[in-house]
C-alpha positions, 0 to 999 in steps of 0.5 A: 812285721808291720801290721799293715802287711799281714793277711787280715781277711782270710777270704781276701785277695792279696798282692804278695812279695817275697824277697831274698836276703840281700836282694841277691839275684839268685833267680837268674838260673833256670833250675832255681826258677823251676824249683819255685814253679814246682813248689807253687804248683804243689801249694796250688794242688795240695794247700789251696793256694789260688794264684791269680797272677805271678812273676819271678824276678831275679831277687824276689817274687810277686803274686796275686793270691788268695786261699781256699783251704789254709791261712795264707800266712801258713802257706807262705811260712811253709813255702819259704821254709821248704824252698829255702831248704831245697835251694840251699841244697841245690846251691851247695850240690851244684857243681856248676854254681860259680857263686857258691863261695859267696852265696853260702856265707851271705845266707849263713851270716844273714841267718846268724844275724837274724833274731831267730839265729838260724843257720841259713836265711835265704828269704827276708823275714816276713812278706809284703801283703797288700789287700786288693779289696780295699778302698785305698787300693782302688783309689791308688 
């Protein structure tokens, strides 16, 4: 991950983007959005994530965040790990998920092709994190 996209200031406010592998439009189903919202609430209450603003797009999430308790890198690593596992279960167990036949192989192949060789990779590696408290941001 490029150094420019890391969380440098533990007290900083960041614009963060998390993107699904292959930019798949997974979040067109309300049940998947609900899972993301429930997990964001959990991380707010239990992990010190402070959401200033957020939006769920069809294939990615945008957030303006800061943290009061834990490093943001830890929060997002755990968030991605947990939501990936839960979304995998939901995709596989939903009788009405018509896209299961191509979603599962897509995420499975992405995992096997990744440098860590996971069995499943829902989220792209890393995240985009731009500090909002910098001169370049204000000039832009």
